[in-house]
VOVEXLUM-556037 format. One line per field, with one value per residue: x, y, z of N, C-alpha, C in turn. Coordinates in steps of 0.02 Angstrom, whole numbers, plus 50000, padded with zeros to 5 digits. Example, Ala and Ser with C-alpha at 12.3 -4.5 7.8 and 13.67 -1.06 7.14 Angstrom:
2
n_xx = [50660  50642]
n_yy = [49716  49888]
n_zz = [50390  50354]
ca_xx = [50615  50684]
ca_yy = [49775  49947]
ca_zz = [50390  50357]
c_xx = [50660  50645]
c_yy = [49835  50002]
c_zz = [50390  50394]
//
This chain:
412
n_xx = [55697  55732  55792  55682  55611  55700  55704  55573  55568  55659  55590  55477  55543  55590  55472  55418  55514  55494  55362  55383  55466  55376  55280  55354  55385  55260  55227  55326  55291  55165  55202  55263  55176  55123  55245  55282  55178  55201  55321  55286  55194  55274  55364  55283  55219  55318  55342  55217  55207  55313  55275  55167  55246  55332  55236  55191  55299  55307  55201  55255  55370  55309  55241  55335  55371  55246  55238  55334  55281  55186  55279  55354  55255  55232  55339  55331  55243  55321  55410  55326  55283  55245  55124  55043  55049  54986  54861  54815  54799  54702  54592  54567  54528  54418  54330  54312  54316  54251  54185  54160  54030  53956  53981  54031  53978  53904  53807  53860  53862  53931  53838  53842  53929  53940  53853  53789  53753  53752  53643  53594  53567  53501  53512  53546  53516  53542  53479  53437  53405  53251  53184  53151  53247  53421  53423  53334  53305  53317  53276  53346  53310  53409  53374  53236  53236  53176  53136  53114  53049  53106  53139  53080  53109  53028  53080  53115  53216  53394  53547  53699  53707  53702  53706  53671  53682  53634  53627  53505  53432  53398  53480  53448  53532  53551  53447  53299  53139  52974  52874  52820  52915  53046  53184  53348  53378  53390  53338  53275  53242  53157  53188  53078  53043  52975  52960  53053  53123  53148  53260  53304  53440  53501  53617  53722  53868  53899  53965  53982  54010  54060  53992  53898  53848  53941  53909  53935  53938  53930  53950  54016  54096  54067  54029  53920  53863  53769  53647  53625  53495  53467  53457  53503  53651  53760  53849  54005  54156  54284  54452  54599  54748  54913  54972  55065  55131  55083  54951  54795  54707  54560  54557  54525  54436  54407  54269  54283  54407  54405  54408  54365  54415  54466  54342  54301  54308  54427  54518  54603  54699  54742  54879  54918  54903  54844  54689  54594  54429  54347  54218  54157  54184  54155  54251  54392  54548  54719  54835  54957  55079  55062  55095  55045  54928  54804  54726  54764  54728  54636  54497  54522  54506  54418  54522  54630  54708  54733  54869  54956  55076  55064  54986  54922  54920  54800  54794  54923  55006  55094  55167  55097  55101  55192  55158  55234  55254  55124  54949  54876  54746  54574  54506  54595  54569  54468  54347  54229  54234  54239  54358  54402  54339  54337  54399  54538  54594  54611  54535  54617  54682  54754  54802  54671  54647  54586  54621  54617  54706  54800  54830  54892  54993  55038  55007  54930  54771  54711  54669  54515  54347  54292  54170  54184  54192  54199  54286  54224  54091  54071  54035  54087  54012  54018  54110  54076  53986  53969  53901  53854  53834  53778  53741  53629  53568  53558  53659  53686  53830  53921  54077  54163  54124  54082  53951  53802  53661  53511  53465  53388  53323  53348  53234  53247]
n_yy = [52453  52464  52342  52254  52289  52247  52111  52076  52107  52014  51895  51907  51904  51773  51702  51739  51683  51547  51531  51558  51452  51345  51371  51360  51225  51160  51196  51131  51001  50992  51006  50888  50773  50809  50808  50675  50612  50657  50594  50458  50449  50487  50386  50276  50302  50295  50157  50105  50156  50094  49961  49944  49967  49858  49757  49782  49746  49612  49536  49541  49466  49346  49314  49267  49129  49075  49087  48996  48876  48814  48779  48684  48588  48548  48474  48330  48302  48329  48226  48121  48139  48062  48005  48121  48180  48082  48090  48215  48189  48088  48155  48251  48169  48109  48217  48263  48160  48000  47896  47744  47721  47830  47970  48145  48192  48092  47947  47789  47616  47466  47335  47203  47102  47151  47125  47202  47372  47548  47690  47850  47815  47695  47522  47417  47257  47118  46959  46898  46766  46684  46790  46795  46782  46798  46923  47005  47144  47194  47313  47394  47501  47597  47688  47668  47533  47439  47311  47285  47208  47267  47294  47195  47132  47110  46989  46867  46794  46790  46852  46907  46968  47112  47212  47374  47527  47693  47855  47837  47754  47592  47481  47358  47257  47172  47079  46983  47043  47021  47078  47056  47080  47004  47009  47045  47167  47323  47391  47521  47557  47646  47697  47648  47537  47551  47534  47628  47659  47568  47489  47413  47341  47227  47093  47154  47221  47329  47488  47610  47786  47958  48037  47958  47796  47664  47543  47382  47266  47091  47012  47071  47167  47300  47467  47575  47736  47777  47877  47913  47886  47784  47814  47812  47889  47895  47801  47722  47727  47603  47621  47637  47551  47552  47429  47301  47344  47472  47474  47487  47430  47387  47413  47308  47346  47289  47294  47260  47297  47430  47590  47728  47898  48067  48119  48048  47898  47766  47643  47486  47397  47231  47237  47320  47452  47614  47696  47845  47901  48019  48114  48218  48208  48078  47977  47866  47903  47881  47858  47803  47679  47592  47524  47356  47296  47243  47133  47116  47196  47294  47404  47571  47717  47792  47822  47771  47627  47474  47367  47227  47279  47417  47576  47626  47730  47707  47754  47794  47695  47719  47702  47769  47761  47665  47524  47462  47442  47471  47428  47344  47407  47361  47334  47270  47140  47122  47188  47214  47276  47426  47555  47686  47844  47979  48053  48077  47954  47776  47613  47475  47305  47159  46995  46963  47062  47221  47394  47573  47675  47816  47944  48065  48061  47934  47840  47705  47647  47570  47393  47360  47321  47200  47085  46907  46831  46750  46832  46833  46839  46962  47135  47295  47448  47590  47719  47678  47568  47391  47247  47076  46904  46752  46581  46602  46723  46897  47033  47192  47286  47392  47439  47521  47526  47398  47361  47271  47235  47151  47116  47027  46867  46700  46569  46429]
n_zz = [52817  52686  52678  52691  52580  52481  52506  52476  52340  52293  52321  52240  52118  52115  52114  51991  51907  51934  51890  51755  51722  51744  51644  51526  51534  51523  51394  51323  51352  51294  51162  51130  51097  50966  50899  50916  50849  50721  50698  50701  50596  50491  50487  50463  50342  50237  50246  50211  50083  50023  50023  49926  49813  49818  49806  49680  49605  49634  49565  49437  49456  49493  49378  49291  49324  49292  49155  49121  49160  49065  48967  49034  49054  48926  48890  48910  48805  48694  48701  48673  48541  48432  48466  48486  48361  48283  48343  48301  48164  48167  48225  48128  48021  48081  48096  47964  47873  47816  47922  48014  48133  48258  48197  48177  48057  47992  48038  48017  47973  47916  47918  47884  47932  48058  48195  48289  48334  48379  48390  48428  48563  48552  48533  48399  48339  48235  48184  48303  48410  48398  48345  48203  48047  47997  47940  48005  48107  48278  48404  48546  48671  48771  48870  48900  48914  48830  48714  48542  48395  48248  48106  47984  47843  47684  47613  47491  47446  47416  47349  47327  47464  47572  47722  47779  47874  47886  47945  48015  47932  47863  47751  47638  47537  47384  47386  47343  47336  47400  47307  47184  47087  46995  47013  47076  47202  47293  47449  47552  47722  47853  48027  48091  48025  47906  47731  47614  47489  47339  47230  47078  47018  46983  47021  47130  47214  47353  47401  47524  47536  47567  47469  47406  47343  47284  47166  47110  46978  46990  46882  46765  46821  46802  46856  46947  47004  47144  47231  47408  47425  47342  47207  47038  46981  46889  46762  46787  46711  46690  46750  46645  46593  46524  46413  46326  46163  46153  46183  46276  46420  46518  46694  46827  46968  47120  47227  47358  47391  47418  47501  47610  47606  47632  47597  47486  47382  47374  47280  47256  47136  47076  47078  47177  47140  47163  47153  47141  47168  47075  47114  47048  46910  46894  46873  46885  46956  46931  47058  47084  47142  47297  47461  47489  47594  47602  47646  47776  47882  48005  48028  48088  48099  47981  47847  47914  47971  48063  48103  48175  48219  48218  48172  48015  47868  47754  47624  47585  47631  47732  47894  48038  48174  48288  48382  48486  48656  48680  48687  48549  48439  48464  48348  48269  48274  48184  48064  48128  48250  48342  48386  48403  48449  48425  48526  48639  48651  48618  48608  48665  48657  48727  48742  48783  48875  48909  48881  48894  48784  48793  48683  48699  48796  48780  48878  48971  49031  49184  49181  49098  49150  49067  48999  49022  48891  48731  48600  48476  48504  48555  48544  48512  48548  48575  48663  48787  48798  48765  48683  48709  48662  48728  48769  48840  48809  48751  48805  48878  48914  49018  48994  49063  49193  49225  49238  49204  49099  49053  48888  48808  48847  48797  48754  48853]
ca_xx = [55646  55764  55804  55618  55595  55746  55682  55510  55585  55691  55538  55438  55584  55593  55405  55412  55557  55461  55305  55410  55489  55317  55249  55394  55380  55196  55231  55367  55253  55112  55229  55289  55131  55125  55309  55282  55132  55235  55373  55253  55166  55327  55396  55236  55203  55365  55333  55158  55220  55360  55241  55137  55297  55354  55183  55188  55353  55297  55166  55300  55413  55268  55219  55387  55362  55184  55253  55376  55245  55164  55336  55372  55203  55234  55397  55312  55213  55375  55438  55277  55254  55215  55054  55006  55043  54933  54798  54794  54777  54639  54537  54551  54490  54354  54286  54301  54316  54192  54206  54106  54010  53918  54027  54001  53946  53856  53811  53862  53889  53923  53810  53841  53961  53932  53785  53758  53780  53712  53627  53549  53547  53465  53555  53514  53546  53506  53491  53424  53369  53180  53157  53160  53311  53481  53414  53284  53335  53282  53303  53343  53318  53444  53339  53172  53250  53125  53159  53063  53067  53100  53137  53073  53100  52989  53127  53098  53278  53451  53604  53759  53673  53738  53663  53703  53642  53661  53587  53439  53399  53425  53487  53452  53560  53561  53391  53238  53085  52910  52826  52805  52975  53084  53254  53382  53382  53407  53281  53292  53190  53172  53199  53016  53032  52936  52998  53057  53142  53173  53292  53324  53497  53532  53661  53776  53900  53890  54013  53958  54059  54030  53950  53853  53858  53967  53878  53975  53909  53971  53959  54067  54136  54046  54013  53877  53860  53701  53640  53608  53424  53465  53444  53563  53680  53801  53892  54075  54202  54342  54515  54638  54820  54949  55000  55112  55115  55050  54879  54768  54653  54525  54582  54470  54440  54359  54238  54305  54472  54392  54404  54347  54463  54463  54275  54287  54325  54488  54517  54666  54694  54777  54950  54926  54898  54790  54648  54550  54368  54328  54145  54134  54188  54136  54305  54446  54612  54776  54879  55022  55085  55069  55104  54985  54912  54731  54694  54799  54716  54570  54482  54537  54465  54420  54577  54682  54695  54779  54900  54979  55134  55051  54931  54945  54879  54780  54805  54994  55044  55142  55152  55092  55115  55215  55128  55283  55224  55053  54903  54847  54674  54531  54485  54644  54537  54422  54313  54166  54244  54261  54410  54415  54274  54345  54432  54611  54615  54579  54526  54665  54674  54811  54789  54603  54643  54570  54642  54618  54773  54797  54878  54927  55055  55052  54997  54873  54730  54707  54626  54444  54307  54255  54141  54226  54162  54242  54283  54178  54023  54073  54031  54098  53963  54044  54162  54047  53950  53975  53850  53879  53785  53798  53687  53570  53535  53598  53669  53720  53882  53960  54144  54200  54102  54068  53879  53769  53588  53487  53426  53338  53340  53322  53196  53293]
ca_yy = [52463  52446  52269  52222  52299  52205  52042  52069  52106  51950  51843  51915  51882  51700  51677  51748  51633  51482  51531  51553  51382  51302  51384  51330  51153  51138  51204  51077  50939  50994  50999  50821  50729  50821  50785  50602  50592  50667  50543  50394  50452  50491  50320  50228  50316  50263  50084  50090  50172  50045  49897  49939  49960  49788  49715  49791  49707  49541  49502  49531  49409  49286  49297  49231  49057  49055  49080  48938  48815  48777  48749  48623  48538  48526  48432  48261  48296  48327  48159  48074  48173  48014  47999  48183  48190  48038  48115  48269  48157  48054  48203  48281  48119  48099  48274  48279  48100  47957  47846  47702  47739  47892  48024  48213  48206  48039  47883  47737  47550  47408  47287  47136  47060  47183  47105  47250  47440  47595  47755  47891  47781  47634  47469  47377  47190  47076  46888  46879  46702  46690  46849  46792  46760  46839  46991  47041  47187  47212  47374  47397  47570  47595  47730  47637  47461  47402  47276  47280  47185  47331  47289  47127  47146  47062  46958  46797  46762  46835  46833  46930  47017  47149  47254  47437  47575  47761  47912  47817  47711  47526  47465  47287  47257  47106  47035  46983  47062  46991  47127  47041  47085  46942  47025  47063  47239  47352  47426  47561  47562  47694  47667  47616  47477  47565  47534  47695  47659  47505  47497  47349  47348  47162  47066  47203  47233  47400  47520  47676  47837  48023  48068  47912  47724  47631  47478  47346  47204  47031  46977  47100  47216  47369  47503  47634  47778  47789  47922  47878  47868  47729  47839  47807  47952  47889  47743  47739  47687  47574  47653  47598  47550  47535  47362  47295  47369  47537  47465  47497  47385  47407  47389  47285  47369  47251  47338  47241  47330  47502  47622  47798  47946  48134  48131  48010  47827  47742  47571  47456  47341  47171  47252  47372  47518  47648  47741  47890  47915  48089  48115  48270  48183  48007  47939  47845  47936  47842  47895  47770  47618  47597  47460  47313  47258  47244  47080  47107  47255  47308  47476  47610  47778  47815  47796  47744  47557  47446  47302  47208  47317  47488  47606  47645  47768  47660  47784  47799  47638  47743  47689  47832  47747  47598  47507  47448  47412  47489  47376  47357  47423  47302  47320  47227  47074  47118  47250  47221  47309  47496  47567  47758  47878  48050  48087  48074  47886  47722  47552  47424  47240  47113  46935  46968  47116  47284  47456  47635  47700  47889  47965  48127  48045  47864  47800  47659  47643  47504  47347  47376  47262  47172  47019  46851  46795  46747  46895  46827  46853  47027  47189  47361  47495  47658  47724  47658  47504  47336  47195  47009  46850  46685  46532  46623  46781  46955  47074  47257  47290  47454  47413  47565  47513  47327  47350  47231  47230  47100  47140  46975  46799  46649  46514  46374]
ca_zz = [52765  52624  52677  52678  52509  52443  52514  52438  52269  52279  52322  52178  52061  52116  52093  51918  51873  51939  51842  51687  51712  51737  51579  51472  51540  51495  51321  51295  51358  51243  51094  51117  51059  50893  50870  50913  50796  50658  50691  50684  50529  50441  50479  50435  50272  50190  50245  50171  50013  49995  50014  49859  49761  49818  49780  49607  49575  49646  49511  49380  49471  49494  49311  49255  49329  49257  49084  49111  49176  49006  48933  49070  49044  48857  48879  48898  48739  48645  48704  48644  48484  48386  48484  48475  48288  48260  48368  48256  48102  48180  48236  48063  47984  48115  48083  47893  47832  47818  47971  48042  48200  48264  48184  48176  47992  47978  48073  47965  47990  47873  47966  47855  47982  48124  48215  48335  48332  48419  48360  48470  48624  48537  48508  48347  48333  48187  48194  48373  48413  48415  48311  48131  48021  48007  47914  48045  48158  48338  48435  48620  48695  48835  48920  48921  48923  48791  48654  48490  48328  48214  48033  47959  47772  47644  47567  47472  47424  47417  47307  47361  47504  47624  47763  47796  47912  47878  47966  48037  47883  47850  47681  47623  47470  47354  47401  47302  47381  47381  47281  47114  47045  46992  47005  47139  47209  47358  47478  47611  47772  47906  48093  48113  47985  47846  47669  47584  47418  47312  47165  47050  46973  46973  47073  47139  47278  47367  47446  47545  47552  47584  47417  47374  47349  47225  47157  47060  46953  47001  46818  46722  46857  46788  46918  46941  47063  47169  47287  47469  47418  47293  47139  46995  46960  46828  46750  46800  46668  46725  46730  46597  46601  46463  46408  46270  46096  46156  46193  46343  46439  46579  46758  46869  47037  47160  47276  47425  47402  47421  47567  47606  47633  47602  47571  47425  47386  47342  47265  47235  47089  47098  47081  47228  47111  47198  47112  47179  47131  47068  47113  47002  46842  46897  46844  46929  46941  46953  47104  47088  47182  47369  47494  47488  47654  47598  47683  47839  47924  48033  48024  48148  48093  47912  47807  47957  47985  48112  48098  48242  48239  48222  48135  47949  47822  47701  47559  47568  47656  47782  47964  48075  48244  48305  48447  48538  48715  48684  48665  48483  48439  48463  48280  48236  48271  48127  48047  48164  48315  48341  48435  48411  48451  48416  48581  48645  48667  48581  48647  48646  48688  48723  48782  48810  48925  48875  48913  48856  48767  48786  48632  48718  48831  48767  48938  48967  49091  49216  49142  49100  49171  49011  49014  49006  48836  48672  48563  48419  48528  48588  48494  48541  48522  48580  48714  48851  48798  48718  48693  48695  48657  48749  48759  48879  48780  48734  48865  48870  48965  49024  49007  49107  49262  49236  49250  49151  49099  49006  48831  48795  48865  48752  48784  48867]
c_xx = [55673  55774  55738  55599  55637  55724  55618  55524  55617  55640  55496  55477  55587  55526  55397  55454  55527  55401  55328  55433  55429  55283  55288  55391  55316  55196  55271  55329  55198  55139  55251  55240  55128  55189  55309  55234  55165  55287  55342  55228  55219  55361  55348  55223  55253  55356  55272  55169  55268  55325  55205  55189  55322  55300  55175  55242  55341  55256  55211  55346  55372  55244  55272  55381  55300  55197  55295  55337  55218  55221  55357  55321  55204  55291  55378  55281  55266  55406  55391  55244  55225  55141  55014  54999  54989  54866  54771  54767  54709  54581  54518  54509  54421  54305  54267  54298  54249  54211  54146  54094  53968  53966  53992  53964  53891  53861  53808  53892  53880  53902  53808  53871  53955  53861  53751  53793  53732  53701  53576  53523  53507  53513  53516  53553  53507  53526  53482  53382  53298  53146  53172  53230  53366  53472  53364  53320  53287  53314  53295  53358  53349  53406  53276  53179  53197  53156  53101  53092  53053  53092  53135  53058  53062  53034  53107  53160  53334  53506  53668  53738  53721  53689  53703  53654  53674  53609  53514  53402  53436  53426  53495  53472  53570  53507  53339  53180  53019  52859  52812  52863  53014  53158  53282  53387  53402  53347  53304  53230  53208  53177  53136  52999  52991  52981  52996  53069  53167  53202  53317  53379  53531  53577  53722  53806  53902  53945  53990  54018  54022  53978  53904  53870  53886  53939  53912  53941  53957  53984  54017  54109  54118  54020  53968  53880  53787  53703  53625  53533  53413  53444  53509  53585  53718  53832  53964  54120  54261  54405  54554  54712  54852  54977  55047  55084  55077  54975  54859  54713  54623  54558  54523  54482  54387  54333  54260  54375  54465  54393  54390  54400  54453  54395  54258  54308  54390  54482  54586  54653  54736  54852  54965  54932  54837  54755  54601  54489  54352  54252  54117  54133  54165  54187  54355  54511  54669  54821  54946  55020  55092  55077  55039  54978  54836  54699  54726  54785  54646  54559  54499  54495  54471  54477  54633  54662  54748  54805  54929  55039  55121  54992  54960  54894  54863  54796  54878  55034  55093  55119  55152  55100  55138  55190  55181  55251  55150  55010  54876  54772  54633  54508  54537  54617  54493  54383  54249  54175  54269  54313  54422  54350  54281  54380  54507  54638  54582  54576  54573  54654  54738  54798  54722  54597  54636  54595  54629  54690  54767  54851  54914  54993  55075  55051  54936  54837  54740  54663  54552  54403  54263  54225  54186  54191  54210  54232  54237  54106  54018  54075  54036  54049  53991  54096  54136  54021  53978  53915  53882  53822  53816  53737  53623  53534  53584  53600  53707  53768  53917  54031  54189  54184  54092  53995  53848  53694  53567  53447  53370  53366  53309  53279  53242  53258]
c_yy = [52442  52371  52232  52229  52255  52132  52028  52065  52040  51894  51846  51889  51806  51670  51682  51697  51564  51476  51524  51482  51336  51312  51353  51255  51127  51144  51149  51011  50936  50983  50928  50776  50744  50796  50710  50578  50601  50614  50477  50395  50454  50424  50270  50240  50287  50188  50066  50104  50123  49979  49893  49931  49889  49743  49723  49750  49633  49507  49491  49471  49344  49266  49257  49156  49033  49046  49018  48873  48779  48745  48684  48569  48511  48477  48358  48251  48293  48258  48109  48104  48125  48006  48062  48198  48144  48063  48171  48240  48124  48102  48239  48232  48109  48155  48280  48218  48063  47897  47804  47722  47803  47950  48091  48228  48155  47986  47829  47673  47504  47351  47216  47086  47088  47170  47157  47318  47486  47659  47790  47853  47717  47583  47428  47312  47152  47003  46866  46815  46712  46749  46848  46770  46810  46911  47032  47079  47195  47274  47370  47468  47568  47633  47695  47562  47417  47373  47269  47247  47242  47324  47215  47131  47090  47032  46886  46761  46814  46808  46851  46986  47051  47195  47316  47480  47643  47812  47893  47772  47645  47512  47389  47280  47185  47056  47036  46993  47035  47041  47117  47046  47020  46956  47047  47139  47260  47391  47461  47566  47616  47658  47635  47554  47489  47567  47603  47692  47590  47518  47429  47360  47281  47144  47110  47198  47308  47426  47592  47723  47904  48046  48019  47839  47699  47561  47443  47280  47146  46994  47006  47153  47288  47402  47563  47672  47790  47843  47881  47862  47816  47752  47836  47876  47946  47820  47765  47697  47661  47613  47608  47603  47529  47465  47360  47326  47435  47532  47479  47447  47408  47375  47369  47307  47334  47295  47321  47268  47406  47526  47695  47841  48012  48148  48093  47937  47814  47667  47549  47403  47283  47183  47308  47442  47552  47698  47781  47905  47990  48093  48169  48245  48110  47963  47920  47877  47895  47884  47861  47708  47634  47527  47421  47277  47252  47193  47068  47163  47253  47383  47509  47673  47802  47782  47766  47674  47531  47378  47286  47250  47392  47510  47634  47690  47723  47688  47784  47738  47656  47724  47756  47822  47675  47582  47497  47411  47429  47431  47393  47371  47360  47285  47281  47156  47067  47182  47261  47251  47380  47507  47641  47796  47953  48087  48080  48004  47836  47660  47499  47359  47199  47055  46939  47018  47182  47343  47515  47656  47775  47911  48029  48111  47971  47822  47754  47657  47576  47459  47363  47313  47236  47104  46963  46807  46794  46809  46891  46841  46922  47082  47256  47410  47566  47660  47705  47586  47455  47290  47128  46960  46787  46639  46552  46683  46835  47001  47137  47265  47358  47434  47463  47552  47439  47312  47315  47237  47183  47134  47090  46908  46751  46600  46454  46305]
c_zz = [52699  52620  52664  52606  52465  52447  52475  52364  52250  52276  52259  52117  52057  52094  52017  51880  51876  51892  51771  51671  51703  51669  51522  51474  51510  51420  51290  51298  51306  51174  51078  51080  50985  50862  50864  50859  50728  50646  50670  50613  50476  50433  50448  50361  50224  50187  50203  50097  49982  49981  49946  49805  49758  49788  49705  49573  49581  49591  49450  49392  49469  49425  49273  49262  49292  49183  49071  49121  49114  48968  48967  49058  48973  48844  48869  48829  48685  48643  48671  48582  48432  48401  48470  48400  48260  48282  48323  48190  48112  48188  48171  48022  48015  48100  48009  47848  47835  47861  47992  48114  48199  48258  48182  48111  47976  48032  48020  47994  47931  47919  47939  47905  48052  48148  48260  48327  48369  48380  48404  48530  48614  48507  48458  48338  48281  48198  48266  48372  48437  48383  48237  48111  48032  47984  47954  48101  48218  48368  48511  48641  48765  48889  48945  48935  48889  48729  48605  48428  48280  48139  48015  47885  47736  47591  47554  47447  47425  47371  47345  47408  47553  47660  47783  47836  47904  47898  47981  47989  47874  47775  47674  47549  47446  47372  47345  47350  47354  47359  47207  47067  47048  46980  47072  47142  47278  47383  47542  47656  47822  47973  48121  48073  47923  47785  47636  47509  47399  47243  47142  46999  46960  47032  47081  47209  47289  47414  47460  47557  47559  47533  47382  47388  47282  47222  47098  47042  46966  46936  46778  46757  46843  46852  46902  47007  47080  47222  47350  47472  47365  47224  47099  46973  46895  46824  46759  46756  46709  46704  46682  46612  46535  46468  46349  46206  46097  46166  46265  46357  46505  46640  46801  46941  47078  47217  47347  47440  47403  47493  47557  47638  47597  47570  47508  47436  47349  47329  47242  47182  47116  47106  47131  47199  47141  47151  47158  47137  47133  47060  47067  46930  46836  46861  46898  46907  46971  46998  47114  47133  47256  47398  47495  47555  47660  47644  47752  47889  47954  48031  48091  48149  48021  47874  47848  47979  48033  48090  48167  48265  48244  48180  48070  47914  47763  47631  47538  47587  47711  47853  48001  48150  48252  48375  48501  48596  48723  48660  48595  48488  48433  48393  48240  48231  48210  48119  48088  48234  48305  48396  48449  48403  48451  48471  48579  48653  48619  48627  48621  48684  48677  48770  48819  48867  48889  48916  48866  48844  48752  48737  48650  48753  48823  48831  48927  49034  49125  49173  49152  49116  49114  49031  48989  48954  48777  48629  48503  48439  48560  48534  48530  48508  48519  48635  48784  48851  48747  48730  48679  48696  48686  48742  48796  48849  48758  48794  48847  48929  48961  49042  49044  49181  49277  49249  49190  49157  49043  48950  48815  48818  48816  48791  48792  48860]
//
């Protein structure tokens, strides 16, 4: 009996130990997933927290090269500072000076020798064969492709005549008009050909600038100031210079030696002495001697002019750019060609080959597709168009694309 009881007790003890082992095993198994989850999350969180820190540092590292990039891009400009310095001067003159062409302040052309020019998308040509004499203007609208005889002035004679265009108005200077007057004068017409103002001052030569028109007598050299509406403002006394014995004499300033700069007019005497016109006092102010290259230049932009070796400041005589291997401006050929239109480049030519010259880096474009005509029959209008005349007629040419259209054909 005792042995049976002992055996039963031993069996119960073994069952309890097995149950205890099974319970502890299940608890250990249940605890493992939370432990493994904690391990994963604890390892992932530092990685995720480290990544933002690295990404925060990376923009700082990436910003450093960005700050260096402009410095690297500016290096070529430092090497070509002659061009960039000239560009700053040209743009200042273009914005604030008095320039030929469609400028930001005025549209102005001396059309005496310039047979063609452009304004607001309309090309104006005078002396078109079959449309009156040399003083008759025709207009060609690029958008509508229509040609009209525009201004046919009532002139019965001329003396020292000149033609000008400013802000949409035509100026016929030095003509005798058929209105009963028997003296030489000047008349202004609008873009529709209607006469606006006539003024009779005798046989005069005229020079346009920002604040008016200087008109000079061909007889005694006396000068008057006119408004752009041909109204007389004042008589202008000639400047004086000291001569022997403490005496003074008048200095003759020829109107053909005048140029516009700084919003006013300048003139040279025969000894290359430069005088500035003070529009407030209507007097000439002596500024001293400067280099004389009056008859050896072409217009570039306002007071800046071109010679074969470079670009010069007309007021100081200083060279502001040496051409070197660059193509000289097309206006070096004469005053009837434009070359600069307010941007970063100018139009150059060499051996009848045309290229854009970029002043920012002093590079040149590929040759431009210009028409094969003599330069005396070619007229630059703006940074897109030129016109030319041959024995067949007048033609508009896009010199950036080489496209041509007919303005008028002559009767053959």
